[in-house]
N, C-alpha and C positions, 0 to 999 in steps of 0.2 A: 784845367783845374780838376776834372774828373779823374785823371790819372794819378793824382796825389794819393788816393786810397787804393791804387792798383799799380804798384811798382812793377816795371818790366811788362806791363800789359800791352795788348794790341790796341793801338790808337783808333784804327778804323772800326774795330768791333765795339769799342767803348762809345765812339761817336754815333754809330748806327743803332746798336742794340742796347747801349748802356749796361753792358755786361763786362765783367773783368775776366779776360782770357790771358792767363800768364804762361800757359804751356799747351802742349798738344791735346791733353785731356780736356781742358776747357774749350778749346776750339772744336774738338770732336763733339762735345756736349751740345754746343750751340748749333752745329751743322745738323746733328740728329734731331734737335728740337725743331728746327725749321722744316726738316723732312717730315716730322710728325704732323706739324700744322698743315703741310701740303697734302698729306694723306687724308686728314680729316676734312679738308676743304673739298677734295675730289670724291669723297665716299658717296655722297648722295646722288651723283649723276648716273651711275649704273642702275640704281633703283628707279630713277625717273624713266630711263629708257625701257627697263623691263616692264614697268607698269603700263606704259603706252603700248608696248608690243603685245602684251598678253591680255590686258584689260581685266585682270582679276586681282588687283592689288588689295581690294577689300577682303578677299578670301585668303590671300597668301600671308599678309602681315597682321599681327595682333595690334589692336588699337592701344592696348596697355603698353606694348613695346614702344609705340610712337609717343604716347603721352609721357612715359617714363624718360625717354630720351630727351623730349622737349623740356621736361622739368629739370633734368640734370644740366642741360645746356643753359637754361634760364638762370639757375643758381650760379653756374660758372660765370655768366656774364655779370651778374650782380656782384659776385665776389671779386671779379677782376676790376670792376669799377670802384668798389669800396676800398680796395687795396691800392688804388692809384697806379694801376699797371700802365705799361707803355702803350701808345696808340695801336701798335700792331696787334697786341694781344686783345685789346678791347674790340678792334675791328673784326678780328677773326671770331671772337665770341659772338658778336652781332651777326656775323654770317652764319654761324652754327644755328642760332635761333631762327633766322629767316629761312634757312634750308629746312629745318624741322617743321616750321609752319607751312612751307610749300608742300612737304611730303604729307602732312596731315590734310591739307586741302585736297590733294590728289586722292587720298584715301576716301575722303567724304564724297568726292565727285563720283568715283567708281562704285561706291556703296549705293548712291542714289541711282546711278545709271543701271546697275545690275538688279535694281528692285529690292535692295536689302531692307530689312526692318529698321525702324528708328533706334537710335542709341538709347540705352537705359539712362535714367535720370542721373545716376552718379557719374557716368562717363560724360554726359552733357555738361554737368557742373564742373568737372575737372577740365574739360576742353575750354569752356568759357573762362575759367579762372586762369589757366595757363596762358590763353591767348591775350586776355586783358592784361595780365602781368607782364607778358612779353612786350606788348605795345606800350604799356606805361613805362617800363624800364627803358625802352628805346627813346621815348620822348623826354625822359627826365635826365638822360645822360649829359646833356649840355648844361643843365642848370644846377645839378647837385655838386657838392664838394665834400672833401674829407678833411678832418682835423689832424689826422696822424698818418700822412701818406708814407709810402715807401718802406714799410716794415714787414709786409706780408707777401710772401711769394705764392702766386697762384698756380693754376694747372700748367701754364706755360712757363718756360724758363726765362722768357724775355721780360723780366720784371726789374723794377728799380731797386738797387741795393740801398741798404740803410747807411746813414752817415757814420754810425759808430761801428767799430770792429769788435770781434769777440762775441762770446755767448751772451744773449740778452734774454730777459724774461719776456713772455708773451705780452704784447701790448693789447690795449682794448680793441683796436682795429684788427690786429692779428688774430685775436680770439674769435671775433666775429667772422673773419675770413676763414679761419680754421673750421669753425662750426658749419659755415655754408659749404665749404669744400667737402666736409664729411657727409653732409646730407646729399650733396650732388653725387658723390661716389656711390652712396647707397642706392640712389635712383638709377644710376647707370647699371649697377649690378642687378637690381630688381627688374629692370626693363627686359632683360634677356630671358628671364624665366617664362613669361607668357608666350614669347616667340618659340621657345623650345617646346612648350606644350602644344602650341598651334601646329607646328610641324609634325609632332608625334600623333596628334589626333587626325590630321589629314593624311599621314603616311606619305607626304609629298612636300617638296620644296618648290614646286612649280609656281611661278610668279614672283619668287624672291630672287634677287640678284646676289650671287655669291660674292661678286666683286665689292658689294657694299660691306660685307663682313670681312673680306680679305684686306681691304684698305684700312678698315678700322683696326684690325689685328696688327697690321704693319705699323700704323700710327701709334698704337699703344705700346708696341714693342720698342719703337724708336724713342718714344717718350720715356719709358722706364729706363732705357739705357742712357739717355741723355741726363737724367737725374742722377743715376748711379755713377756716371763718369765724371761729373763736375766736382771739382775740388771744393771743400768747405771754405768758408771765409776765414781769414786769418784769426786764430784764436778760438775758432769754433770746432768742436769735436765732431767726428763722423756720426756718432750716435745722435747728437743734437741736430745735425743737418738732416739726417734721415727722418727724425721725429717731425721736423717742420714740413717735410714733404710727404708724410705718411698717408694722409687721406687720398692724395692723388696717386701715389704708388699702389695703394690697396685697390683703388678704383680701376686704374689702368690694367694692372696685372690680374685682378679678379675678373674684369670684363674679358680680358684676353683668354682666360681659362674657359669661360662660358661660350665664347665665340669658337673655341676649339670644339666644344660639344656640338654647336650648330654645324661646324664643318663636317663632323662625322655624320650628322644627319643628311647633309647634302650627298655624301658618299653612299649612305645606306638607302636613301630614297631616290637615287638618280634613275632607277628603273622601276620604281614603285608605282602602284596604281594611283590615279588621280584622286583628289579629295572628293567628298560626297557632293559638295555644291558643283564642282567642275563636272562630275559624272552626270549629275542631273541636267546641267546645261547641255552637255553633249547629247544626251538622249532626247531632250526636247528639240534640239536642232535636227536630229535624224527624223523625228516624227514630222516636223514641218516640211522637210524635203520630200518625204514619202507622200 
């Protein structure tokens, strides 16, 4: 029955992903989209390893970078659920939020372990708000429902197509999802600026895993390509198709540009001096030995 709206489409792709793949461009779009999801899923593990190896995660990463990332992923999860996305997209969005919470917990652990000062009140409030929002969203996923499913395509390409073909006006659910996606993209973009500033002040990227940003760069590149390669729905113009995906394209390609800046910082500071806190710890260690 699903293939009635997708003539000459691949049956197994329709059955598994509920995506219409009528030619090689559509298949390539789906493969790139899956590759993008894989990169985002794997991105956090190199930073976990680097944090445990160096023990200076609280000095290396900006708390605003982590909070902005969590906020973006939380809105992505809410938007995916409101738009009645497929289970794979919802599950990966849940994983993103849990990985962010894990990274924030590790950050707080090393801040306490290294004798760092308490967080300012605004950061504490943002951390509590985002944590409670994340846990509340996860607990309400099974009970909430939508009145107008299947009309809004989220950050992932694995979304349910609408029943009607051709260009359609934005529905209420789509407007909500579009707004949430726009705010999410802004948070993703803004999260990079504090990390760029932190690297610049320290004149070092020690304690930061480059593979974290490399995998995110690859994931955003694959995602952007997957959106651009996919054919619009029958009757839908290319401009209308791009407009419906614009927040996620701007977010992905904008974050990609800022991550390129961070990549140049890794090159510039690879032989740079350690940051002030790391230098102080090293001197204290030498005094203790003497």
